[in-house]
PQR file of N, CA, C, O and H, with PARSE charges and radii, in Angstrom:
ATOM      1  N   MET A   1      98.243  67.328  99.657 -0.4000 1.5000
ATOM      2  CA  MET A   1      99.424  68.169  99.657 -0.0000 2.0000
ATOM      3  C   MET A   1     100.480  67.555  98.739  0.5500 1.7000
ATOM      4  O   MET A   1     100.702  66.344  98.757 -0.5500 1.4000
ATOM      5  N   GLN A   2     101.110  68.379  97.959 -0.4000 1.5000
ATOM      6  CA  GLN A   2     102.114  67.918  97.006 -0.0000 2.0000
ATOM      7  C   GLN A   2     103.444  67.680  97.721  0.5500 1.7000
ATOM      8  O   GLN A   2     103.856  68.475  98.566 -0.5500 1.4000
ATOM      9  H   GLN A   2     100.929  69.362  97.944  0.4000 1.0000
ATOM     10  N   LYS A   3     104.109  66.575  97.371 -0.4000 1.5000
ATOM     11  CA  LYS A   3     105.422  66.266  97.941 -0.0000 2.0000
ATOM     12  C   LYS A   3     106.459  67.225  97.384  0.5500 1.7000
ATOM     13  O   LYS A   3     106.347  67.682  96.247 -0.5500 1.4000
ATOM     14  H   LYS A   3     103.774  65.929  96.685  0.4000 1.0000
ATOM     15  N   PRO A   4     107.487  67.534  98.202 -0.5600 1.5000
ATOM     16  CA  PRO A   4     108.593  68.335  97.666  0.2800 2.0000
ATOM     17  C   PRO A   4     109.302  67.586  96.538  0.5500 1.7000
ATOM     18  O   PRO A   4     109.366  66.357  96.540 -0.5500 1.4000
ATOM     19  N   LEU A   5     109.829  68.335  95.584 -0.4000 1.5000
ATOM     20  CA  LEU A   5     110.517  67.766  94.426 -0.0000 2.0000
ATOM     21  C   LEU A   5     111.586  66.764  94.844  0.5500 1.7000
ATOM     22  O   LEU A   5     111.725  65.714  94.217 -0.5500 1.4000
ATOM     23  H   LEU A   5     109.777  69.334  95.583  0.4000 1.0000
ATOM     24  N   LYS A   6     112.347  67.078  95.903 -0.4000 1.5000
ATOM     25  CA  LYS A   6     113.443  66.201  96.316 -0.0000 2.0000
ATOM     26  C   LYS A   6     112.962  64.864  96.858  0.5500 1.7000
ATOM     27  O   LYS A   6     113.763  63.940  96.998 -0.5500 1.4000
ATOM     28  H   LYS A   6     112.233  67.931  96.412  0.4000 1.0000
ATOM     29  N   GLN A   7     111.671  64.734  97.167 -0.4000 1.5000
ATOM     30  CA  GLN A   7     111.126  63.449  97.591 -0.0000 2.0000
ATOM     31  C   GLN A   7     110.594  62.646  96.405  0.5500 1.7000
ATOM     32  O   GLN A   7     110.374  61.441  96.522 -0.5500 1.4000
ATOM     33  H   GLN A   7     111.020  65.484  97.053  0.4000 1.0000
ATOM     34  N   ILE A   8     110.391  63.295  95.287 -0.4000 1.5000
ATOM     35  CA  ILE A   8     109.860  62.613  94.103 -0.0000 2.0000
ATOM     36  C   ILE A   8     110.991  62.204  93.169  0.5500 1.7000
ATOM     37  O   ILE A   8     111.022  61.073  92.684 -0.5500 1.4000
ATOM     38  H   ILE A   8     110.570  64.274  95.192  0.4000 1.0000
ATOM     39  N   VAL A   9     111.917  63.120  92.918 -0.4000 1.5000
ATOM     40  CA  VAL A   9     113.063  62.838  92.051 -0.0000 2.0000
ATOM     41  C   VAL A   9     114.273  62.650  92.951  0.5500 1.7000
ATOM     42  O   VAL A   9     114.648  63.541  93.713 -0.5500 1.4000
ATOM     43  H   VAL A   9     111.891  64.039  93.312  0.4000 1.0000
ATOM     44  N   ILE A  10     114.878  61.466  92.847 -0.4000 1.5000
ATOM     45  CA  ILE A  10     116.049  61.175  93.676 -0.0000 2.0000
ATOM     46  C   ILE A  10     117.209  60.743  92.795  0.5500 1.7000
ATOM     47  O   ILE A  10     117.031  60.362  91.638 -0.5500 1.4000
ATOM     48  H   ILE A  10     114.574  60.742  92.228  0.4000 1.0000
ATOM     49  N   SER A  11     118.388  60.813  93.366 -0.4000 1.5000
ATOM     50  CA  SER A  11     119.589  60.355  92.666 -0.0000 2.0000
ATOM     51  C   SER A  11     120.400  59.531  93.653  0.5500 1.7000
ATOM     52  O   SER A  11     120.795  60.024  94.709 -0.5500 1.4000
ATOM     53  H   SER A  11     118.533  61.123  94.306  0.4000 1.0000
ATOM     54  N   ASP A  12     120.647  58.270  93.301 -0.4000 1.5000
ATOM     55  CA  ASP A  12     121.396  57.352  94.154 -0.0000 2.0000
ATOM     56  C   ASP A  12     122.389  56.620  93.268  0.5500 1.7000
ATOM     57  O   ASP A  12     121.986  56.028  92.267 -0.5500 1.4000
ATOM     58  H   ASP A  12     120.326  57.870  92.443  0.4000 1.0000
ATOM     59  N   PRO A  13     123.669  56.641  93.601 -0.5600 1.5000
ATOM     60  CA  PRO A  13     124.667  55.978  92.759  0.2800 2.0000
ATOM     61  C   PRO A  13     124.388  54.489  92.543  0.5500 1.7000
ATOM     62  O   PRO A  13     124.905  53.889  91.600 -0.5500 1.4000
ATOM     63  N   LYS A  14     123.577  53.898  93.412 -0.4000 1.5000
ATOM     64  CA  LYS A  14     123.267  52.467  93.302 -0.0000 2.0000
ATOM     65  C   LYS A  14     122.072  52.194  92.384  0.5500 1.7000
ATOM     66  O   LYS A  14     121.770  51.041  92.077 -0.5500 1.4000
ATOM     67  H   LYS A  14     123.157  54.385  94.178  0.4000 1.0000
ATOM     68  N   VAL A  15     121.407  53.247  91.956 -0.4000 1.5000
ATOM     69  CA  VAL A  15     120.218  53.095  91.108 -0.0000 2.0000
ATOM     70  C   VAL A  15     120.468  53.811  89.789  0.5500 1.7000
ATOM     71  O   VAL A  15     120.697  55.020  89.766 -0.5500 1.4000
ATOM     72  H   VAL A  15     121.653  54.184  92.206  0.4000 1.0000
ATOM     73  N   MET A  16     120.424  53.070  88.702 -0.4000 1.5000
ATOM     74  CA  MET A  16     120.576  53.622  87.350 -0.0000 2.0000
ATOM     75  C   MET A  16     121.823  54.507  87.230  0.5500 1.7000
ATOM     76  O   MET A  16     121.789  55.563  86.598 -0.5500 1.4000
ATOM     77  H   MET A  16     120.239  52.088  88.720  0.4000 1.0000
ATOM     78  N   MET A  17     122.907  54.064  87.838 -0.4000 1.5000
ATOM     79  CA  MET A  17     124.202  54.759  87.778 -0.0000 2.0000
ATOM     80  C   MET A  17     124.110  56.212  88.251  0.5500 1.7000
ATOM     81  O   MET A  17     124.847  57.073  87.770 -0.5500 1.4000
ATOM     82  H   MET A  17     122.935  53.206  88.351  0.4000 1.0000
ATOM     83  N   GLY A  18     123.212  56.477  89.185 -0.4000 1.5000
ATOM     84  CA  GLY A  18     123.108  57.809  89.760 -0.0000 2.0000
ATOM     85  C   GLY A  18     122.263  58.797  88.984  0.5500 1.7000
ATOM     86  O   GLY A  18     122.137  59.955  89.382 -0.5500 1.4000
ATOM     87  H   GLY A  18     122.613  55.777  89.576  0.4000 1.0000
ATOM     88  N   LYS A  19     121.677  58.350  87.870 -0.4000 1.5000
ATOM     89  CA  LYS A  19     120.808  59.259  87.109 -0.0000 2.0000
ATOM     90  C   LYS A  19     119.583  59.599  87.956  0.5500 1.7000
ATOM     91  O   LYS A  19     119.129  58.766  88.741 -0.5500 1.4000
ATOM     92  H   LYS A  19     121.780  57.409  87.546  0.4000 1.0000
ATOM     93  N   PRO A  20     119.045  60.800  87.813 -0.5600 1.5000
ATOM     94  CA  PRO A  20     117.827  61.152  88.541  0.2800 2.0000
ATOM     95  C   PRO A  20     116.672  60.243  88.104  0.5500 1.7000
ATOM     96  O   PRO A  20     116.398  60.089  86.913 -0.5500 1.4000
ATOM     97  N   VAL A  21     116.007  59.649  89.092 -0.4000 1.5000
ATOM     98  CA  VAL A  21     114.878  58.756  88.839 -0.0000 2.0000
ATOM     99  C   VAL A  21     113.701  59.184  89.703  0.5500 1.7000
ATOM    100  O   VAL A  21     113.847  59.960  90.647 -0.5500 1.4000
ATOM    101  H   VAL A  21     116.230  59.773  90.059  0.4000 1.0000
ATOM    102  N   ILE A  22     112.535  58.661  89.357 -0.4000 1.5000
ATOM    103  CA  ILE A  22     111.355  58.864  90.184 -0.0000 2.0000
ATOM    104  C   ILE A  22     111.475  57.903  91.364  0.5500 1.7000
ATOM    105  O   ILE A  22     111.679  56.704  91.174 -0.5500 1.4000
ATOM    106  H   ILE A  22     112.416  58.030  88.589  0.4000 1.0000
ATOM    107  N   ALA A  23     111.349  58.426  92.572 -0.4000 1.5000
ATOM    108  CA  ALA A  23     111.509  57.625  93.786 -0.0000 2.0000
ATOM    109  C   ALA A  23     110.640  56.370  93.736  0.5500 1.7000
ATOM    110  O   ALA A  23     109.470  56.419  93.357 -0.5500 1.4000
ATOM    111  H   ALA A  23     111.183  59.400  92.726  0.4000 1.0000
ATOM    112  N   GLY A  24     111.240  55.247  94.126 -0.4000 1.5000
ATOM    113  CA  GLY A  24     110.518  53.983  94.158 -0.0000 2.0000
ATOM    114  C   GLY A  24     110.448  53.282  92.819  0.5500 1.7000
ATOM    115  O   GLY A  24     109.823  52.228  92.701 -0.5500 1.4000
ATOM    116  H   GLY A  24     112.191  55.208  94.434  0.4000 1.0000
ATOM    117  N   THR A  25     111.083  53.856  91.803 -0.4000 1.5000
ATOM    118  CA  THR A  25     111.086  53.245  90.470 -0.0000 2.0000
ATOM    119  C   THR A  25     112.499  53.300  89.907  0.5500 1.7000
ATOM    120  O   THR A  25     113.403  53.863  90.524 -0.5500 1.4000
ATOM    121  H   THR A  25     111.591  54.712  91.898  0.4000 1.0000
ATOM    122  N   ARG A  26     112.677  52.720  88.752 -0.4000 1.5000
ATOM    123  CA  ARG A  26     113.918  52.852  88.000 -0.0000 2.0000
ATOM    124  C   ARG A  26     113.654  53.668  86.730  0.5500 1.7000
ATOM    125  O   ARG A  26     114.386  53.566  85.746 -0.5500 1.4000
ATOM    126  H   ARG A  26     111.942  52.262  88.251  0.4000 1.0000
ATOM    127  N   ILE A  27     112.605  54.468  86.773 -0.4000 1.5000
ATOM    128  CA  ILE A  27     112.222  55.308  85.637 -0.0000 2.0000
ATOM    129  C   ILE A  27     112.963  56.638  85.759  0.5500 1.7000
ATOM    130  O   ILE A  27     112.785  57.383  86.723 -0.5500 1.4000
ATOM    131  H   ILE A  27     112.009  54.551  87.572  0.4000 1.0000
ATOM    132  N   THR A  28     113.795  56.914  84.759 -0.4000 1.5000
ATOM    133  CA  THR A  28     114.618  58.120  84.819 -0.0000 2.0000
ATOM    134  C   THR A  28     113.843  59.357  84.366  0.5500 1.7000
ATOM    135  O   THR A  28     112.902  59.282  83.576 -0.5500 1.4000
ATOM    136  H   THR A  28     113.939  56.308  83.976  0.4000 1.0000
ATOM    137  N   VAL A  29     114.277  60.483  84.896 -0.4000 1.5000
ATOM    138  CA  VAL A  29     113.742  61.771  84.448 -0.0000 2.0000
ATOM    139  C   VAL A  29     114.000  61.904  82.950  0.5500 1.7000
ATOM    140  O   VAL A  29     113.151  62.385  82.201 -0.5500 1.4000
ATOM    141  H   VAL A  29     115.041  60.543  85.538  0.4000 1.0000
ATOM    142  N   GLU A  30     115.177  61.474  82.532 -0.4000 1.5000
ATOM    143  CA  GLU A  30     115.556  61.535  81.119 -0.0000 2.0000
ATOM    144  C   GLU A  30     114.541  60.800  80.241  0.5500 1.7000
ATOM    145  O   GLU A  30     114.152  61.314  79.192 -0.5500 1.4000
ATOM    146  H   GLU A  30     115.868  61.083  83.141  0.4000 1.0000
ATOM    147  N   LEU A  31     114.111  59.613  80.651 -0.4000 1.5000
ATOM    148  CA  LEU A  31     113.143  58.838  79.870 -0.0000 2.0000
ATOM    149  C   LEU A  31     111.821  59.595  79.742  0.5500 1.7000
ATOM    150  O   LEU A  31     111.242  59.671  78.659 -0.5500 1.4000
ATOM    151  H   LEU A  31     114.428  59.195  81.502  0.4000 1.0000
ATOM    152  N   ILE A  32     111.359  60.144  80.843 -0.4000 1.5000
ATOM    153  CA  ILE A  32     110.096  60.889  80.814 -0.0000 2.0000
ATOM    154  C   ILE A  32     110.200  62.080  79.866  0.5500 1.7000
ATOM    155  O   ILE A  32     109.302  62.322  79.060 -0.5500 1.4000
ATOM    156  H   ILE A  32     111.830  60.082  81.723  0.4000 1.0000
ATOM    157  N   LEU A  33     111.302  62.823  79.968 -0.4000 1.5000
ATOM    158  CA  LEU A  33     111.480  63.993  79.100 -0.0000 2.0000
ATOM    159  C   LEU A  33     111.603  63.592  77.634  0.5500 1.7000
ATOM    160  O   LEU A  33     111.081  64.281  76.758 -0.5500 1.4000
ATOM    161  H   LEU A  33     112.032  62.626  80.623  0.4000 1.0000
ATOM    162  N   GLU A  34     112.286  62.484  77.360 -0.4000 1.5000
ATOM    163  CA  GLU A  34     112.403  62.001  75.977 -0.0000 2.0000
ATOM    164  C   GLU A  34     111.038  61.644  75.412  0.5500 1.7000
ATOM    165  O   GLU A  34     110.731  61.970  74.265 -0.5500 1.4000
ATOM    166  H   GLU A  34     112.710  61.924  78.072  0.4000 1.0000
ATOM    167  N   LYS A  35     110.218  60.973  76.216 -0.4000 1.5000
ATOM    168  CA  LYS A  35     108.887  60.583  75.753 -0.0000 2.0000
ATOM    169  C   LYS A  35     108.023  61.817  75.466  0.5500 1.7000
ATOM    170  O   LYS A  35     107.309  61.861  74.465 -0.5500 1.4000
ATOM    171  H   LYS A  35     110.468  60.708  77.148  0.4000 1.0000
ATOM    172  N   LEU A  36     108.093  62.808  76.346 -0.4000 1.5000
ATOM    173  CA  LEU A  36     107.331  64.039  76.116 -0.0000 2.0000
ATOM    174  C   LEU A  36     107.828  64.757  74.869  0.5500 1.7000
ATOM    175  O   LEU A  36     107.027  65.253  74.076 -0.5500 1.4000
ATOM    176  H   LEU A  36     108.673  62.772  77.160  0.4000 1.0000
ATOM    177  N   ALA A  37     109.145  64.815  74.690 -0.4000 1.5000
ATOM    178  CA  ALA A  37     109.725  65.480  73.516 -0.0000 2.0000
ATOM    179  C   ALA A  37     109.345  64.761  72.224  0.5500 1.7000
ATOM    180  O   ALA A  37     109.244  65.382  71.166 -0.5500 1.4000
ATOM    181  H   ALA A  37     109.795  64.412  75.334  0.4000 1.0000
ATOM    182  N   ALA A  38     109.134  63.444  72.319 -0.4000 1.5000
ATOM    183  CA  ALA A  38     108.757  62.659  71.144 -0.0000 2.0000
ATOM    184  C   ALA A  38     107.268  62.781  70.828  0.5500 1.7000
ATOM    185  O   ALA A  38     106.788  62.214  69.847 -0.5500 1.4000
ATOM    186  H   ALA A  38     109.216  62.940  73.178  0.4000 1.0000
ATOM    187  N   GLY A  39     106.537  63.527  71.666 -0.4000 1.5000
ATOM    188  CA  GLY A  39     105.132  63.759  71.379 -0.0000 2.0000
ATOM    189  C   GLY A  39     104.155  62.947  72.199  0.5500 1.7000
ATOM    190  O   GLY A  39     102.945  63.065  72.006 -0.5500 1.4000
ATOM    191  H   GLY A  39     106.926  63.988  72.463  0.4000 1.0000
ATOM    192  N   GLU A  40     104.654  62.117  73.118 -0.4000 1.5000
ATOM    193  CA  GLU A  40     103.727  61.362  73.964 -0.0000 2.0000
ATOM    194  C   GLU A  40     103.066  62.314  74.946  0.5500 1.7000
ATOM    195  O   GLU A  40     103.680  63.272  75.415 -0.5500 1.4000
ATOM    196  H   GLU A  40     105.637  62.022  73.275  0.4000 1.0000
ATOM    197  N   THR A  41     101.821  62.039  75.246 -0.4000 1.5000
ATOM    198  CA  THR A  41     101.103  62.843  76.235 -0.0000 2.0000
ATOM    199  C   THR A  41     101.366  62.259  77.623  0.5500 1.7000
ATOM    200  O   THR A  41     101.758  61.099  77.743 -0.5500 1.4000
ATOM    201  H   THR A  41     101.322  61.261  74.865  0.4000 1.0000
ATOM    202  N   PRO A  42     101.151  63.056  78.667 -0.5600 1.5000
ATOM    203  CA  PRO A  42     101.286  62.503  80.011  0.2800 2.0000
ATOM    204  C   PRO A  42     100.393  61.276  80.218  0.5500 1.7000
ATOM    205  O   PRO A  42     100.785  60.331  80.903 -0.5500 1.4000
ATOM    206  N   GLU A  43      99.209  61.290  79.633 -0.4000 1.5000
ATOM    207  CA  GLU A  43      98.299  60.152  79.761 -0.0000 2.0000
ATOM    208  C   GLU A  43      98.907  58.890  79.152  0.5500 1.7000
ATOM    209  O   GLU A  43      98.794  57.808  79.728 -0.5500 1.4000
ATOM    210  H   GLU A  43      98.890  62.057  79.077  0.4000 1.0000
ATOM    211  N   GLN A  44      99.550  59.022  77.991 -0.4000 1.5000
ATOM    212  CA  GLN A  44     100.187  57.866  77.349 -0.0000 2.0000
ATOM    213  C   GLN A  44     101.345  57.342  78.200  0.5500 1.7000
ATOM    214  O   GLN A  44     101.543  56.132  78.311 -0.5500 1.4000
ATOM    215  H   GLN A  44      99.641  59.901  77.523  0.4000 1.0000
ATOM    216  N   ILE A  45     102.097  58.249  78.792 -0.4000 1.5000
ATOM    217  CA  ILE A  45     103.212  57.836  79.650 -0.0000 2.0000
ATOM    218  C   ILE A  45     102.679  57.110  80.880  0.5500 1.7000
ATOM    219  O   ILE A  45     103.222  56.079  81.278 -0.5500 1.4000
ATOM    220  H   ILE A  45     101.937  59.232  78.702  0.4000 1.0000
ATOM    221  N   LEU A  46     101.623  57.640  81.479 -0.4000 1.5000
ATOM    222  CA  LEU A  46     101.034  56.996  82.653 -0.0000 2.0000
ATOM    223  C   LEU A  46     100.487  55.617  82.309  0.5500 1.7000
ATOM    224  O   LEU A  46     100.558  54.692  83.119 -0.5500 1.4000
ATOM    225  H   LEU A  46     101.182  58.477  81.155  0.4000 1.0000
ATOM    226  N   GLU A  47      99.945  55.485  81.114 -0.4000 1.5000
ATOM    227  CA  GLU A  47      99.413  54.203  80.662 -0.0000 2.0000
ATOM    228  C   GLU A  47     100.522  53.163  80.514  0.5500 1.7000
ATOM    229  O   GLU A  47     100.349  52.008  80.901 -0.5500 1.4000
ATOM    230  H   GLU A  47      99.887  56.236  80.457  0.4000 1.0000
ATOM    231  N   SER A  48     101.654  53.571  79.957 -0.4000 1.5000
ATOM    232  CA  SER A  48     102.739  52.616  79.733 -0.0000 2.0000
ATOM    233  C   SER A  48     103.616  52.418  80.969  0.5500 1.7000
ATOM    234  O   SER A  48     104.407  51.476  81.019 -0.5500 1.4000
ATOM    235  H   SER A  48     101.795  54.510  79.643  0.4000 1.0000
ATOM    236  N   HIS A  49     103.483  53.289  81.957 -0.4000 1.5000
ATOM    237  CA  HIS A  49     104.258  53.173  83.204 -0.0000 2.0000
ATOM    238  C   HIS A  49     103.302  53.388  84.380  0.5500 1.7000
ATOM    239  O   HIS A  49     103.272  54.475  84.958 -0.5500 1.4000
ATOM    240  H   HIS A  49     102.840  54.053  81.916  0.4000 1.0000
ATOM    241  N   PRO A  50     102.524  52.369  84.737 -0.5600 1.5000
ATOM    242  CA  PRO A  50     101.477  52.534  85.753  0.2800 2.0000
ATOM    243  C   PRO A  50     101.980  52.935  87.144  0.5500 1.7000
ATOM    244  O   PRO A  50     101.194  53.407  87.966 -0.5500 1.4000
ATOM    245  N   ARG A  51     103.268  52.755  87.419 -0.4000 1.5000
ATOM    246  CA  ARG A  51     103.794  53.145  88.734 -0.0000 2.0000
ATOM    247  C   ARG A  51     104.012  54.651  88.832  0.5500 1.7000
ATOM    248  O   ARG A  51     104.203  55.182  89.926 -0.5500 1.4000
ATOM    249  H   ARG A  51     103.907  52.371  86.751  0.4000 1.0000
ATOM    250  N   LEU A  52     103.985  55.334  87.700 -0.4000 1.5000
ATOM    251  CA  LEU A  52     104.152  56.789  87.698 -0.0000 2.0000
ATOM    252  C   LEU A  52     102.843  57.470  88.079  0.5500 1.7000
ATOM    253  O   LEU A  52     101.761  56.893  87.973 -0.5500 1.4000
ATOM    254  H   LEU A  52     103.830  54.903  86.812  0.4000 1.0000
ATOM    255  N   THR A  53     102.975  58.699  88.519 -0.4000 1.5000
ATOM    256  CA  THR A  53     101.811  59.543  88.793 -0.0000 2.0000
ATOM    257  C   THR A  53     101.957  60.825  87.976  0.5500 1.7000
ATOM    258  O   THR A  53     103.036  61.146  87.478 -0.5500 1.4000
ATOM    259  H   THR A  53     103.854  59.168  88.605  0.4000 1.0000
ATOM    260  N   ARG A  54     100.873  61.530  87.853 -0.4000 1.5000
ATOM    261  CA  ARG A  54     100.917  62.822  87.158 -0.0000 2.0000
ATOM    262  C   ARG A  54     101.884  63.755  87.900  0.5500 1.7000
ATOM    263  O   ARG A  54     102.610  64.529  87.275 -0.5500 1.4000
ATOM    264  H   ARG A  54      99.996  61.269  88.258  0.4000 1.0000
ATOM    265  N   GLU A  55     101.887  63.675  89.221 -0.4000 1.5000
ATOM    266  CA  GLU A  55     102.798  64.478  90.040 -0.0000 2.0000
ATOM    267  C   GLU A  55     104.261  64.157  89.706  0.5500 1.7000
ATOM    268  O   GLU A  55     105.103  65.055  89.681 -0.5500 1.4000
ATOM    269  H   GLU A  55     101.297  63.046  89.728  0.4000 1.0000
ATOM    270  N   ALA A  56     104.559  62.884  89.449 -0.4000 1.5000
ATOM    271  CA  ALA A  56     105.929  62.486  89.103 -0.0000 2.0000
ATOM    272  C   ALA A  56     106.338  63.071  87.752  0.5500 1.7000
ATOM    273  O   ALA A  56     107.481  63.493  87.579 -0.5500 1.4000
ATOM    274  H   ALA A  56     103.875  62.155  89.469  0.4000 1.0000
ATOM    275  N   ILE A  57     105.418  63.097  86.805 -0.4000 1.5000
ATOM    276  CA  ILE A  57     105.722  63.682  85.495 -0.0000 2.0000
ATOM    277  C   ILE A  57     105.974  65.183  85.645  0.5500 1.7000
ATOM    278  O   ILE A  57     106.894  65.724  85.032 -0.5500 1.4000
ATOM    279  H   ILE A  57     104.490  62.754  86.945  0.4000 1.0000
ATOM    280  N   GLN A  58     105.168  65.846  86.450 -0.4000 1.5000
ATOM    281  CA  GLN A  58     105.373  67.277  86.691 -0.0000 2.0000
ATOM    282  C   GLN A  58     106.714  67.523  87.381  0.5500 1.7000
ATOM    283  O   GLN A  58     107.401  68.500  87.082 -0.5500 1.4000
ATOM    284  H   GLN A  58     104.420  65.407  86.948  0.4000 1.0000
ATOM    285  N   ALA A  59     107.083  66.635  88.304 -0.4000 1.5000
ATOM    286  CA  ALA A  59     108.371  66.771  88.999 -0.0000 2.0000
ATOM    287  C   ALA A  59     109.530  66.590  88.025  0.5500 1.7000
ATOM    288  O   ALA A  59     110.540  67.287  88.120 -0.5500 1.4000
ATOM    289  H   ALA A  59     106.525  65.841  88.547  0.4000 1.0000
ATOM    290  N   ALA A  60     109.385  65.657  87.090 -0.4000 1.5000
ATOM    291  CA  ALA A  60     110.434  65.443  86.084 -0.0000 2.0000
ATOM    292  C   ALA A  60     110.604  66.700  85.229  0.5500 1.7000
ATOM    293  O   ALA A  60     111.728  67.079  84.901 -0.5500 1.4000
ATOM    294  H   ALA A  60     108.565  65.090  87.012  0.4000 1.0000
ATOM    295  N   LEU A  61     109.514  67.335  84.874 -0.4000 1.5000
ATOM    296  CA  LEU A  61     109.580  68.577  84.092 -0.0000 2.0000
ATOM    297  C   LEU A  61     110.221  69.705  84.900  0.5500 1.7000
ATOM    298  O   LEU A  61     110.981  70.507  84.356 -0.5500 1.4000
ATOM    299  H   LEU A  61     108.600  67.027  85.140  0.4000 1.0000
ATOM    300  N   ALA A  62     109.921  69.764  86.175 -0.4000 1.5000
ATOM    301  CA  ALA A  62     110.470  70.823  87.029 -0.0000 2.0000
ATOM    302  C   ALA A  62     111.946  70.601  87.329  0.5500 1.7000
ATOM    303  O   ALA A  62     112.686  71.547  87.601 -0.5500 1.4000
ATOM    304  H   ALA A  62     109.304  69.113  86.616  0.4000 1.0000
ATOM    305  N   PHE A  63     112.361  69.344  87.275 -0.4000 1.5000
ATOM    306  CA  PHE A  63     113.746  69.016  87.589 -0.0000 2.0000
ATOM    307  C   PHE A  63     114.665  69.602  86.556  0.5500 1.7000
ATOM    308  O   PHE A  63     115.881  69.435  86.645 -0.5500 1.4000
ATOM    309  H   PHE A  63     111.760  68.577  87.054  0.4000 1.0000
TER
END
């Protein structure tokens, strides 16, 4: 079962100055979107950020 978006993407003023991040990481939604816009594939992003999941990348896109 897929987690709700609000459990995957969180915003906490104590983490990355409140920017939306993937829960349990300091990886911002902004970073994921920038990498995709620059032409990286989800597989390349997952390779360089092993704590991410495909579900997290999809949540960043939906956010």
